[in-house]
C-alpha positions, 0 to 999 in steps of 0.5 A: 500499500501507499499513502496519499496526503494533501499539502497546502502551499500558500507561499514559497517564499517564505515558504508556508505549507499546511498538511491535511489531517485527512488522507488514506491509504490505497491498497492493491487488489493482490497479495505483495512479492517481490517475485521478479517474474510478476513486476509486470502484473500491476495489480500486485505493484500499483495502487492506482484506483485508475489500474485497481478497480480493473481487478476482478477482487475489487470492492467498490464498497470502500475502493481499495482504500482506508483513512489515514485516521484508521491505518495510524491506529493499526500501526499505533497498535502494533507498533506503538505510539511514539515509534508512529508519531515520529513516522508522521513527523518525517513524513512531514519534514519530507513534505517541506525537505521536497518543497524546499529543493524548489523553492527557488525555481518556482514563481512565487505570487501571493494571489496564488496556492497549491494543493499537492497530493503526496504518495508516501510508501512505509518500509517494514522499518516505518522509515518513509519514502516519497514516491512522487508529489502530484500537483493539483491531484485528482479529487475524483471519488471512488467511494461514498466516504473519498467523495466527503473526504475530498469535498471536505479538502475543497472547502478547508482550502478555500477556508485559508486561501480566501480572505474572511471578508472576500465574501458578503456572507461568510459560510457557515462552519461545517459540522466535524465528526468526533474523529476529527480529534484523533492524535497527529504528529503535526503542530496543530494551528488551523487557520479555522476553528473547523479546518483540518488543515495543519500548519506543518512549516512557516519559514517566516518563523525562523526568519524573524527569529535569526533578526 
């Protein structure tokens, strides 16, 4: 399986990035093996729903996905809270370092933002590996829970990037499930009380500290 994690960048210079609490793990319909004779079997080596949905073993009810929260609860039960806190902290730094790597070549416009979809793999030693970063990731839904999550992401993006006084009548806060209170390795600093985005890194804080 791999993870899809959403990150919102509102500024590149200085870098400011948020990470969303909601995400998911994508599973293959066939058990993984490193046997080289299976290298062409996409159902073993690729988790993309666009591929897995054609498998005879595909389950349309859950779409081969598990929420990030439920995955984390499982990992905490197996490996312990401290180890999983460290895992998600490492994932956070992968996001930050990947953005810093391209920071100087990205045109910085204070009127622009970008929501990225990070694909992460976790090895047997709980070390995260970056597979790829998707700009403007697909927000199409394969299940009802997937649709609800992605609508929430869109709404949370707008909560951050749209100035409070942009609309004459602000939107009413969305009701949140008690599941939103799950622990996280990332620093919680949402822009709105109901937002599921958390401030992951704010470079301006470091710049101010150095002055």
